[in-house]
N, CA, C and O atoms as a CHARMM CRD file, in Angstrom:
* protein
*
  344
    1    1 MET  N     45.08800  54.85800-112.75200 PROA 1      0.00000
    2    1 MET  CA    43.69800  55.23500-112.91200 PROA 1      0.00000
    3    1 MET  C     42.81600  53.99000-112.80700 PROA 1      0.00000
    4    1 MET  O     43.11700  52.94200-113.37900 PROA 1      0.00000
    5    2 GLU  N     41.74100  54.13400-112.07300 PROA 2      0.00000
    6    2 GLU  CA    40.83700  52.99800-111.89800 PROA 2      0.00000
    7    2 GLU  C     40.06300  52.72700-113.18000 PROA 2      0.00000
    8    2 GLU  O     39.79500  53.62400-113.98000 PROA 2      0.00000
    9    3 ASP  N     39.72000  51.47600-113.34100 PROA 3      0.00000
   10    3 ASP  CA    38.96100  51.05500-114.51300 PROA 3      0.00000
   11    3 ASP  C     37.50900  51.50400-114.36200 PROA 3      0.00000
   12    3 ASP  O     36.85000  51.18300-113.37300 PROA 3      0.00000
   13    4 ILE  N     37.02000  52.24900-115.35000 PROA 4      0.00000
   14    4 ILE  CA    35.66200  52.80200-115.28400 PROA 4      0.00000
   15    4 ILE  C     34.60200  51.70500-115.20900 PROA 4      0.00000
   16    4 ILE  O     33.58000  51.88200-114.54600 PROA 4      0.00000
   17    5 SER  N     34.82800  50.59800-115.86600 PROA 5      0.00000
   18    5 SER  CA    33.82900  49.52200-115.83900 PROA 5      0.00000
   19    5 SER  C     33.71100  48.92100-114.43300 PROA 5      0.00000
   20    5 SER  O     32.61700  48.55200-114.00700 PROA 5      0.00000
   21    6 LYS  N     34.82300  48.82500-113.72200 PROA 6      0.00000
   22    6 LYS  CA    34.77800  48.31000-112.34800 PROA 6      0.00000
   23    6 LYS  C     34.05600  49.29800-111.43200 PROA 6      0.00000
   24    6 LYS  O     33.28400  48.89800-110.56000 PROA 6      0.00000
   25    7 LEU  N     34.30900  50.56700-111.63500 PROA 7      0.00000
   26    7 LEU  CA    33.62700  51.59000-110.84000 PROA 7      0.00000
   27    7 LEU  C     32.12300  51.56900-111.10900 PROA 7      0.00000
   28    7 LEU  O     31.31600  51.72500-110.19300 PROA 7      0.00000
   29    8 ARG  N     31.76300  51.37400-112.37000 PROA 8      0.00000
   30    8 ARG  CA    30.34100  51.29400-112.72300 PROA 8      0.00000
   31    8 ARG  C     29.68700  50.06100-112.10000 PROA 8      0.00000
   32    8 ARG  O     28.53000  50.10900-111.68100 PROA 8      0.00000
   33    9 GLU  N     30.42300  48.97600-112.04400 PROA 9      0.00000
   34    9 GLU  CA    29.90500  47.76800-111.39200 PROA 9      0.00000
   35    9 GLU  C     29.63900  48.03500-109.91500 PROA 9      0.00000
   36    9 GLU  O     28.63800  47.57600-109.36300 PROA 9      0.00000
   37   10 GLU  N     30.54000  48.77800-109.28200 PROA 10     0.00000
   38   10 GLU  CA    30.34100  49.14600-107.87700 PROA 10     0.00000
   39   10 GLU  C     29.07200  49.97700-107.71000 PROA 10     0.00000
   40   10 GLU  O     28.28300  49.74400-106.79500 PROA 10     0.00000
   41   11 ILE  N     28.88600  50.94400-108.60000 PROA 11     0.00000
   42   11 ILE  CA    27.68600  51.78500-108.54700 PROA 11     0.00000
   43   11 ILE  C     26.44300  50.93500-108.77000 PROA 11     0.00000
   44   11 ILE  O     25.43700  51.12300-108.08500 PROA 11     0.00000
   45   12 ASP  N     26.49600  50.00500-109.71300 PROA 12     0.00000
   46   12 ASP  CA    25.35600  49.12300-109.97300 PROA 12     0.00000
   47   12 ASP  C     24.97700  48.33700-108.71500 PROA 12     0.00000
   48   12 ASP  O     23.80000  48.20500-108.38000 PROA 12     0.00000
   49   13 SER  N     25.98000  47.82900-108.03900 PROA 13     0.00000
   50   13 SER  CA    25.74400  47.06400-106.81900 PROA 13     0.00000
   51   13 SER  C     25.14300  47.94800-105.72100 PROA 13     0.00000
   52   13 SER  O     24.21200  47.54000-105.02600 PROA 13     0.00000
   53   14 ILE  N     25.67300  49.13900-105.57400 PROA 14     0.00000
   54   14 ILE  CA    25.14900  50.08900-104.58400 PROA 14     0.00000
   55   14 ILE  C     23.71900  50.46800-104.92900 PROA 14     0.00000
   56   14 ILE  O     22.86300  50.53900-104.04700 PROA 14     0.00000
   57   15 ASP  N     23.45500  50.71300-106.21000 PROA 15     0.00000
   58   15 ASP  CA    22.09800  51.06600-106.64200 PROA 15     0.00000
   59   15 ASP  C     21.10000  49.95900-106.30100 PROA 15     0.00000
   60   15 ASP  O     19.97200  50.23600-105.89300 PROA 15     0.00000
   61   16 GLU  N     21.51300  48.72900-106.46900 PROA 16     0.00000
   62   16 GLU  CA    20.63300  47.60500-106.13400 PROA 16     0.00000
   63   16 GLU  C     20.28100  47.63100-104.64600 PROA 16     0.00000
   64   16 GLU  O     19.12800  47.42000-104.27000 PROA 16     0.00000
   65   17 GLU  N     21.27600  47.89000-103.81100 PROA 17     0.00000
   66   17 GLU  CA    21.03300  47.99000-102.36700 PROA 17     0.00000
   67   17 GLU  C     20.10400  49.15800-102.04900 PROA 17     0.00000
   68   17 GLU  O     19.19500  49.03400-101.22800 PROA 17     0.00000
   69   18 ILE  N     20.33800  50.28400-102.70200 PROA 18     0.00000
   70   18 ILE  CA    19.50600  51.47100-102.47600 PROA 18     0.00000
   71   18 ILE  C     18.05200  51.17200-102.82200 PROA 18     0.00000
   72   18 ILE  O     17.14800  51.52600-102.06600 PROA 18     0.00000
   73   19 VAL  N     17.82600  50.52300-103.95700 PROA 19     0.00000
   74   19 VAL  CA    16.46000  50.20000-104.38400 PROA 19     0.00000
   75   19 VAL  C     15.77500  49.30600-103.35000 PROA 19     0.00000
   76   19 VAL  O     14.62200  49.54500-102.99000 PROA 19     0.00000
   77   20 LYS  N     16.46700  48.29400-102.88100 PROA 20     0.00000
   78   20 LYS  CA    15.88700  47.38900-101.88400 PROA 20     0.00000
   79   20 LYS  C     15.54900  48.13800-100.59800 PROA 20     0.00000
   80   20 LYS  O     14.48500  47.93000-100.01500 PROA 20     0.00000
   81   21 LEU  N     16.45100  49.00400-100.16300 PROA 21     0.00000
   82   21 LEU  CA    16.21400  49.76700 -98.93700 PROA 21     0.00000
   83   21 LEU  C     15.09700  50.79000 -99.10800 PROA 21     0.00000
   84   21 LEU  O     14.29400  50.99300 -98.19600 PROA 21     0.00000
   85   22 LEU  N     15.04200  51.43100-100.26900 PROA 22     0.00000
   86   22 LEU  CA    13.96400  52.38900-100.52100 PROA 22     0.00000
   87   22 LEU  C     12.60500  51.69200-100.55800 PROA 22     0.00000
   88   22 LEU  O     11.61700  52.21400-100.04200 PROA 22     0.00000
   89   23 GLU  N     12.56600  50.52400-101.16300 PROA 23     0.00000
   90   23 GLU  CA    11.31200  49.77400-101.19700 PROA 23     0.00000
   91   23 GLU  C     10.86300  49.43300 -99.78000 PROA 23     0.00000
   92   23 GLU  O      9.68800  49.57700 -99.44100 PROA 23     0.00000
   93   24 LYS  N     11.79300  48.98700 -98.96600 PROA 24     0.00000
   94   24 LYS  CA    11.48600  48.66200 -97.57200 PROA 24     0.00000
   95   24 LYS  C     11.00900  49.91000 -96.82700 PROA 24     0.00000
   96   24 LYS  O     10.06200  49.84800 -96.04400 PROA 24     0.00000
   97   25 ARG  N     11.66400  51.03000 -97.07400 PROA 25     0.00000
   98   25 ARG  CA    11.28500  52.29000 -96.42500 PROA 25     0.00000
   99   25 ARG  C      9.87100  52.70000 -96.83100 PROA 25     0.00000
  100   25 ARG  O      9.08500  53.13600 -95.98900 PROA 25     0.00000
  101   26 MET  N      9.55100  52.56400 -98.09700 PROA 26     0.00000
  102   26 MET  CA     8.22600  52.94600 -98.57800 PROA 26     0.00000
  103   26 MET  C      7.13900  52.04000 -97.98900 PROA 26     0.00000
  104   26 MET  O      6.04700  52.50900 -97.66900 PROA 26     0.00000
  105   27 GLU  N      7.43400  50.75700 -97.84700 PROA 27     0.00000
  106   27 GLU  CA     6.46700  49.84300 -97.23100 PROA 27     0.00000
  107   27 GLU  C      6.18500  50.25600 -95.78700 PROA 27     0.00000
  108   27 GLU  O      5.03500  50.24600 -95.34700 PROA 27     0.00000
  109   28 ILE  N      7.22800  50.61500 -95.05900 PROA 28     0.00000
  110   28 ILE  CA     7.06100  51.07500 -93.67600 PROA 28     0.00000
  111   28 ILE  C      6.32200  52.40200 -93.64900 PROA 28     0.00000
  112   28 ILE  O      5.48700  52.63400 -92.77500 PROA 28     0.00000
  113   29 SER  N      6.62300  53.26300 -94.59000 PROA 29     0.00000
  114   29 SER  CA     5.95300  54.55900 -94.67900 PROA 29     0.00000
  115   29 SER  C      4.44800  54.38600 -94.88100 PROA 29     0.00000
  116   29 SER  O      3.65200  55.12600 -94.30300 PROA 29     0.00000
  117   30 LEU  N      4.06500  53.41600 -95.69700 PROA 30     0.00000
  118   30 LEU  CA     2.64000  53.12400 -95.88600 PROA 30     0.00000
  119   30 LEU  C      1.98500  52.70000 -94.57000 PROA 30     0.00000
  120   30 LEU  O      0.86600  53.11400 -94.26600 PROA 30     0.00000
  121   31 LYS  N      2.68400  51.87800 -93.79800 PROA 31     0.00000
  122   31 LYS  CA     2.16100  51.44200 -92.49800 PROA 31     0.00000
  123   31 LYS  C      2.00700  52.63800 -91.55700 PROA 31     0.00000
  124   31 LYS  O      1.02000  52.74200 -90.82900 PROA 31     0.00000
  125   32 ILE  N      2.98000  53.52600 -91.57900 PROA 32     0.00000
  126   32 ILE  CA     2.89900  54.73200 -90.75500 PROA 32     0.00000
  127   32 ILE  C      1.70300  55.57100 -91.18600 PROA 32     0.00000
  128   32 ILE  O      0.97900  56.10700 -90.34700 PROA 32     0.00000
  129   33 GLY  N      1.49800  55.68300 -92.49300 PROA 33     0.00000
  130   33 GLY  CA     0.35500  56.42700 -93.00900 PROA 33     0.00000
  131   33 GLY  C     -0.96800  55.86900 -92.50600 PROA 33     0.00000
  132   33 GLY  O     -1.87000  56.62800 -92.15200 PROA 33     0.00000
  133   34 LYS  N     -1.08700  54.54400 -92.47400 PROA 34     0.00000
  134   34 LYS  CA    -2.30600  53.91300 -91.96400 PROA 34     0.00000
  135   34 LYS  C     -2.50600  54.24000 -90.48800 PROA 34     0.00000
  136   34 LYS  O     -3.61800  54.54000 -90.05500 PROA 34     0.00000
  137   35 CYS  N     -1.42100  54.17800 -89.72300 PROA 35     0.00000
  138   35 CYS  CA    -1.50000  54.51400 -88.29100 PROA 35     0.00000
  139   35 CYS  C     -1.93000  55.96600 -88.10100 PROA 35     0.00000
  140   35 CYS  O     -2.74100  56.27800 -87.22900 PROA 35     0.00000
  141   36 LYS  N     -1.37900  56.83900 -88.92400 PROA 36     0.00000
  142   36 LYS  CA    -1.73800  58.25500 -88.82700 PROA 36     0.00000
  143   36 LYS  C     -3.22000  58.45900 -89.12000 PROA 36     0.00000
  144   36 LYS  O     -3.89100  59.21600 -88.41700 PROA 36     0.00000
  145   37 LYS  N     -3.73400  57.79600 -90.14500 PROA 37     0.00000
  146   37 LYS  CA    -5.15500  57.92700 -90.48500 PROA 37     0.00000
  147   37 LYS  C     -6.03600  57.41900 -89.34800 PROA 37     0.00000
  148   37 LYS  O     -7.02000  58.05900 -88.97900 PROA 37     0.00000
  149   38 GLN  N     -5.67400  56.27000 -88.80200 PROA 38     0.00000
  150   38 GLN  CA    -6.46600  55.67500 -87.72300 PROA 38     0.00000
  151   38 GLN  C     -6.48300  56.55000 -86.47100 PROA 38     0.00000
  152   38 GLN  O     -7.44400  56.52600 -85.70200 PROA 38     0.00000
  153   39 ASN  N     -5.42300  57.31800 -86.27400 PROA 39     0.00000
  154   39 ASN  CA    -5.29600  58.13700 -85.07300 PROA 39     0.00000
  155   39 ASN  C     -5.47600  59.62800 -85.33900 PROA 39     0.00000
  156   39 ASN  O     -5.16000  60.46100 -84.49000 PROA 39     0.00000
  157   40 ASN  N     -5.98500  59.95600 -86.52200 PROA 40     0.00000
  158   40 ASN  CA    -6.20700  61.36000 -86.91000 PROA 40     0.00000
  159   40 ASN  C     -4.96600  62.23700 -86.70900 PROA 40     0.00000
  160   40 ASN  O     -5.04500  63.32500 -86.14000 PROA 40     0.00000
  161   41 ILE  N     -3.83900  61.74800 -87.17900 PROA 41     0.00000
  162   41 ILE  CA    -2.57700  62.48300 -87.10400 PROA 41     0.00000
  163   41 ILE  C     -2.26000  63.00700 -88.49900 PROA 41     0.00000
  164   41 ILE  O     -2.40200  62.28600 -89.48700 PROA 41     0.00000
  165   42 ASN  N     -1.83300  64.25400 -88.57600 PROA 42     0.00000
  166   42 ASN  CA    -1.46500  64.84200 -89.86800 PROA 42     0.00000
  167   42 ASN  C     -0.31800  64.06900 -90.50200 PROA 42     0.00000
  168   42 ASN  O      0.60200  63.62000 -89.81900 PROA 42     0.00000
  169   43 VAL  N     -0.38800  63.92300 -91.81000 PROA 43     0.00000
  170   43 VAL  CA     0.68700  63.25600 -92.54500 PROA 43     0.00000
  171   43 VAL  C      1.96400  64.08400 -92.46000 PROA 43     0.00000
  172   43 VAL  O      3.04200  63.54500 -92.20800 PROA 43     0.00000
  173   44 LEU  N      1.84500  65.37800 -92.66700 PROA 44     0.00000
  174   44 LEU  CA     3.01900  66.25000 -92.64800 PROA 44     0.00000
  175   44 LEU  C      3.40000  66.59200 -91.21600 PROA 44     0.00000
  176   44 LEU  O      2.59100  67.11300 -90.45000 PROA 44     0.00000
  177   45 ASP  N      4.64200  66.29000 -90.86900 PROA 45     0.00000
  178   45 ASP  CA     5.19400  66.62500 -89.55800 PROA 45     0.00000
  179   45 ASP  C      6.54300  67.29800 -89.80300 PROA 45     0.00000
  180   45 ASP  O      7.58300  66.64100 -89.84800 PROA 45     0.00000
  181   46 LYS  N      6.50500  68.61500 -89.95900 PROA 46     0.00000
  182   46 LYS  CA     7.71000  69.36200 -90.32300 PROA 46     0.00000
  183   46 LYS  C      8.82900  69.19800 -89.30400 PROA 46     0.00000
  184   46 LYS  O      9.99600  69.09000 -89.68100 PROA 46     0.00000
  185   47 SER  N      8.49100  69.17600 -88.02900 PROA 47     0.00000
  186   47 SER  CA     9.54000  69.04200 -87.01400 PROA 47     0.00000
  187   47 SER  C     10.22300  67.68200 -87.12600 PROA 47     0.00000
  188   47 SER  O     11.43900  67.58500 -86.96500 PROA 47     0.00000
  189   48 ARG  N      9.45600  66.63800 -87.39700 PROA 48     0.00000
  190   48 ARG  CA    10.03400  65.29900 -87.58200 PROA 48     0.00000
  191   48 ARG  C     10.93800  65.27800 -88.81500 PROA 48     0.00000
  192   48 ARG  O     12.02000  64.69300 -88.77900 PROA 48     0.00000
  193   49 GLU  N     10.50400  65.90600 -89.89500 PROA 49     0.00000
  194   49 GLU  CA    11.31300  65.92600 -91.11400 PROA 49     0.00000
  195   49 GLU  C     12.62600  66.67500 -90.88700 PROA 49     0.00000
  196   49 GLU  O     13.67600  66.23800 -91.35800 PROA 49     0.00000
  197   50 LYS  N     12.57500  67.78400 -90.17800 PROA 50     0.00000
  198   50 LYS  CA    13.81000  68.52300 -89.87000 PROA 50     0.00000
  199   50 LYS  C     14.74700  67.67800 -89.01200 PROA 50     0.00000
  200   50 LYS  O     15.96100  67.66700 -89.21700 PROA 50     0.00000
  201   51 GLU  N     14.16400  66.97800 -88.05800 PROA 51     0.00000
  202   51 GLU  CA    14.93900  66.10300 -87.17900 PROA 51     0.00000
  203   51 GLU  C     15.62400  64.99800 -87.98500 PROA 51     0.00000
  204   51 GLU  O     16.79200  64.68600 -87.75700 PROA 51     0.00000
  205   52 ILE  N     14.89000  64.41500 -88.92500 PROA 52     0.00000
  206   52 ILE  CA    15.44400  63.35100 -89.76900 PROA 52     0.00000
  207   52 ILE  C     16.62200  63.87900 -90.57900 PROA 52     0.00000
  208   52 ILE  O     17.68800  63.26300 -90.60600 PROA 52     0.00000
  209   53 ILE  N     16.43000  65.01000 -91.23400 PROA 53     0.00000
  210   53 ILE  CA    17.49700  65.57500 -92.06300 PROA 53     0.00000
  211   53 ILE  C     18.73100  65.85900 -91.21600 PROA 53     0.00000
  212   53 ILE  O     19.84600  65.49300 -91.58700 PROA 53     0.00000
  213   54 LYS  N     18.52700  66.50500 -90.09500 PROA 54     0.00000
  214   54 LYS  CA    19.66000  66.85200 -89.22700 PROA 54     0.00000
  215   54 LYS  C     20.42100  65.60700 -88.77600 PROA 54     0.00000
  216   54 LYS  O     21.65000  65.57400 -88.83500 PROA 54     0.00000
  217   55 SER  N     19.70200  64.59700 -88.33100 PROA 55     0.00000
  218   55 SER  CA    20.37200  63.40000 -87.81700 PROA 55     0.00000
  219   55 SER  C     21.05100  62.59500 -88.92300 PROA 55     0.00000
  220   55 SER  O     22.11500  62.01800 -88.70100 PROA 55     0.00000
  221   56 ARG  N     20.44600  62.54900 -90.11300 PROA 56     0.00000
  222   56 ARG  CA    21.05100  61.77700 -91.20300 PROA 56     0.00000
  223   56 ARG  C     22.29700  62.45600 -91.75400 PROA 56     0.00000
  224   56 ARG  O     23.25100  61.78400 -92.14800 PROA 56     0.00000
  225   57 VAL  N     22.29200  63.77400 -91.78200 PROA 57     0.00000
  226   57 VAL  CA    23.46500  64.51800 -92.25600 PROA 57     0.00000
  227   57 VAL  C     24.66100  64.24000 -91.34300 PROA 57     0.00000
  228   57 VAL  O     25.80700  64.24900 -91.79100 PROA 57     0.00000
  229   58 GLU  N     24.39000  63.99700 -90.08000 PROA 58     0.00000
  230   58 GLU  CA    25.47500  63.69800 -89.13600 PROA 58     0.00000
  231   58 GLU  C     26.17700  62.38400 -89.45000 PROA 58     0.00000
  232   58 GLU  O     27.30300  62.16800 -89.00300 PROA 58     0.00000
  233   59 PHE  N     25.53100  61.50000 -90.21200 PROA 59     0.00000
  234   59 PHE  CA    26.16000  60.23700 -90.60500 PROA 59     0.00000
  235   59 PHE  C     27.26900  60.44500 -91.63800 PROA 59     0.00000
  236   59 PHE  O     28.13500  59.58600 -91.80400 PROA 59     0.00000
  237   60 LEU  N     27.24100  61.57300 -92.32300 PROA 60     0.00000
  238   60 LEU  CA    28.20400  61.82500 -93.39900 PROA 60     0.00000
  239   60 LEU  C     29.62600  61.93700 -92.86500 PROA 60     0.00000
  240   60 LEU  O     29.86600  62.51900 -91.80600 PROA 60     0.00000
  241   61 LYS  N     30.54900  61.37800 -93.60600 PROA 61     0.00000
  242   61 LYS  CA    31.96800  61.56300 -93.32300 PROA 61     0.00000
  243   61 LYS  C     32.49900  62.75200 -94.11200 PROA 61     0.00000
  244   61 LYS  O     33.40700  63.45200 -93.66300 PROA 61     0.00000
  245   62 ASN  N     31.92900  62.97300 -95.28400 PROA 62     0.00000
  246   62 ASN  CA    32.36100  64.06300 -96.15900 PROA 62     0.00000
  247   62 ASN  C     31.27900  65.14000 -96.17100 PROA 62     0.00000
  248   62 ASN  O     30.20900  64.95000 -96.75000 PROA 62     0.00000
  249   63 ASN  N     31.55800  66.24600 -95.54200 PROA 63     0.00000
  250   63 ASN  CA    30.57700  67.32300 -95.41500 PROA 63     0.00000
  251   63 ASN  C     30.23200  67.97500 -96.75400 PROA 63     0.00000
  252   63 ASN  O     29.24600  68.70600 -96.84600 PROA 63     0.00000
  253   64 ASP  N     31.02500  67.72200 -97.78400 PROA 64     0.00000
  254   64 ASP  CA    30.72100  68.25200 -99.11600 PROA 64     0.00000
  255   64 ASP  C     29.41900  67.66200 -99.66300 PROA 64     0.00000
  256   64 ASP  O     28.82000  68.22000-100.58200 PROA 64     0.00000
  257   65 PHE  N     28.98900  66.54900 -99.10400 PROA 65     0.00000
  258   65 PHE  CA    27.77600  65.87900 -99.57200 PROA 65     0.00000
  259   65 PHE  C     26.52900  66.29300 -98.79400 PROA 65     0.00000
  260   65 PHE  O     25.44800  65.74600 -99.01000 PROA 65     0.00000
  261   66 LYS  N     26.68300  67.25700 -97.89300 PROA 66     0.00000
  262   66 LYS  CA    25.55900  67.67400 -97.04400 PROA 66     0.00000
  263   66 LYS  C     24.36500  68.16100 -97.87100 PROA 66     0.00000
  264   66 LYS  O     23.24600  67.68600 -97.68000 PROA 66     0.00000
  265   67 GLN  N     24.59400  69.08800 -98.76800 PROA 67     0.00000
  266   67 GLN  CA    23.49100  69.64700 -99.55600 PROA 67     0.00000
  267   67 GLN  C     22.82300  68.59300-100.44800 PROA 67     0.00000
  268   67 GLN  O     21.59500  68.52400-100.48300 PROA 67     0.00000
  269   68 PRO  N     23.59500  67.77500-101.16700 PROA 68     0.00000
  270   68 PRO  CA    22.93700  66.73500-101.97000 PROA 68     0.00000
  271   68 PRO  C     22.13100  65.75100-101.11700 PROA 68     0.00000
  272   68 PRO  O     21.05600  65.30900-101.52300 PROA 68     0.00000
  273   69 LEU  N     22.65200  65.41300 -99.93900 PROA 69     0.00000
  274   69 LEU  CA    21.92300  64.48900 -99.07000 PROA 69     0.00000
  275   69 LEU  C     20.62900  65.12100 -98.57200 PROA 69     0.00000
  276   69 LEU  O     19.58700  64.46700 -98.54900 PROA 69     0.00000
  277   70 GLU  N     20.69000  66.37500 -98.17800 PROA 70     0.00000
  278   70 GLU  CA    19.48100  67.07200 -97.73200 PROA 70     0.00000
  279   70 GLU  C     18.43100  67.08800 -98.84300 PROA 70     0.00000
  280   70 GLU  O     17.24600  66.86200 -98.59600 PROA 70     0.00000
  281   71 LYS  N     18.87400  67.35200-100.04500 PROA 71     0.00000
  282   71 LYS  CA    17.96600  67.38400-101.19800 PROA 71     0.00000
  283   71 LYS  C     17.32500  66.01000-101.42300 PROA 71     0.00000
  284   71 LYS  O     16.12000  65.90800-101.65400 PROA 71     0.00000
  285   72 LEU  N     18.13400  64.97100-101.35400 PROA 72     0.00000
  286   72 LEU  CA    17.63700  63.60700-101.53800 PROA 72     0.00000
  287   72 LEU  C     16.64400  63.22700-100.44300 PROA 72     0.00000
  288   72 LEU  O     15.59200  62.65500-100.72700 PROA 72     0.00000
  289   73 LEU  N     16.97500  63.53900 -99.20700 PROA 73     0.00000
  290   73 LEU  CA    16.08600  63.21100 -98.09800 PROA 73     0.00000
  291   73 LEU  C     14.74700  63.92800 -98.21700 PROA 73     0.00000
  292   73 LEU  O     13.69800  63.34700 -97.94100 PROA 73     0.00000
  293   74 LYS  N     14.78700  65.18600 -98.62900 PROA 74     0.00000
  294   74 LYS  CA    13.54300  65.94000 -98.81200 PROA 74     0.00000
  295   74 LYS  C     12.67300  65.28300 -99.87900 PROA 74     0.00000
  296   74 LYS  O     11.45500  65.19500 -99.72200 PROA 74     0.00000
  297   75 LEU  N     13.29200  64.82700-100.95500 PROA 75     0.00000
  298   75 LEU  CA    12.54600  64.15100-102.01800 PROA 75     0.00000
  299   75 LEU  C     11.96200  62.82400-101.52200 PROA 75     0.00000
  300   75 LEU  O     10.80500  62.50700-101.79900 PROA 75     0.00000
  301   76 ILE  N     12.75400  62.07000-100.80100 PROA 76     0.00000
  302   76 ILE  CA    12.27800  60.79300-100.26100 PROA 76     0.00000
  303   76 ILE  C     11.08800  61.01600 -99.33300 PROA 76     0.00000
  304   76 ILE  O     10.10300  60.28000 -99.38700 PROA 76     0.00000
  305   77 MET  N     11.18600  62.03400 -98.48400 PROA 77     0.00000
  306   77 MET  CA    10.08600  62.30400 -97.55100 PROA 77     0.00000
  307   77 MET  C      8.84900  62.82600 -98.27900 PROA 77     0.00000
  308   77 MET  O      7.72300  62.54400 -97.87000 PROA 77     0.00000
  309   78 GLU  N      9.05200  63.57600 -99.34100 PROA 78     0.00000
  310   78 GLU  CA     7.92000  64.04000-100.15100 PROA 78     0.00000
  311   78 GLU  C      7.18600  62.84600-100.76400 PROA 78     0.00000
  312   78 GLU  O      5.95600  62.78900-100.75000 PROA 78     0.00000
  313   79 ILE  N      7.94000  61.90900-101.29100 PROA 79     0.00000
  314   79 ILE  CA     7.34700  60.70400-101.87500 PROA 79     0.00000
  315   79 ILE  C      6.63600  59.88800-100.79500 PROA 79     0.00000
  316   79 ILE  O      5.55300  59.35000-101.02800 PROA 79     0.00000
  317   80 SER  N      7.23900  59.80000 -99.62900 PROA 80     0.00000
  318   80 SER  CA     6.61500  59.07600 -98.51800 PROA 80     0.00000
  319   80 SER  C      5.28400  59.70600 -98.13600 PROA 80     0.00000
  320   80 SER  O      4.30500  59.00200 -97.88800 PROA 80     0.00000
  321   81 ARG  N      5.24800  61.03200 -98.09000 PROA 81     0.00000
  322   81 ARG  CA     3.99400  61.73000 -97.76800 PROA 81     0.00000
  323   81 ARG  C      2.93300  61.44100 -98.82600 PROA 81     0.00000
  324   81 ARG  O      1.77000  61.20400 -98.50000 PROA 81     0.00000
  325   82 GLU  N      3.34000  61.46200-100.09600 PROA 82     0.00000
  326   82 GLU  CA     2.39000  61.16700-101.17700 PROA 82     0.00000
  327   82 GLU  C      1.78100  59.78100-100.99500 PROA 82     0.00000
  328   82 GLU  O      0.58200  59.59700-101.20000 PROA 82     0.00000
  329   83 LEU  N      2.59400  58.81600-100.61400 PROA 83     0.00000
  330   83 LEU  CA     2.08900  57.46400-100.36400 PROA 83     0.00000
  331   83 LEU  C      1.13200  57.45400 -99.17500 PROA 83     0.00000
  332   83 LEU  O      0.10700  56.77300 -99.19500 PROA 83     0.00000
  333   84 GLN  N      1.47700  58.21500 -98.14700 PROA 84     0.00000
  334   84 GLN  CA     0.65200  58.23400 -96.94100 PROA 84     0.00000
  335   84 GLN  C     -0.68700  58.92400 -97.17400 PROA 84     0.00000
  336   84 GLN  O     -1.67300  58.59300 -96.51500 PROA 84     0.00000
  337   85 TYR  N     -0.73600  59.86900 -98.09200 PROA 85     0.00000
  338   85 TYR  CA    -1.99100  60.55800 -98.38400 PROA 85     0.00000
  339   85 TYR  C     -2.97500  59.66500 -99.12600 PROA 85     0.00000
  340   85 TYR  O     -4.17600  59.93500 -99.12400 PROA 85     0.00000
  341   86 LYS  N     -2.48600  58.60900 -99.75900 PROA 86     0.00000
  342   86 LYS  CA    -3.36400  57.72300-100.54600 PROA 86     0.00000
  343   86 LYS  C     -4.28900  56.93600 -99.64000 PROA 86     0.00000
  344   86 LYS  O     -5.09700  56.14100-100.12200 PROA 86     0.00000
């Protein structure tokens, strides 16, 4: 049996990477929001969001994680839209 503390350390390290990547994603999302405002483009683009979800799910090796990933992506995109509306 694996040591739980070592597994938790792995999760901590992964979480740190996730936070850095999410921050970078949000910064880019803000830039996209500015471009959309300047060009009178709607913040919400349902077809783009569906495309993102579909393509990201294809990265999965374990299809059991499809639903959780879709849920996470929808939340991330919702937060991105909120930032873009500001």
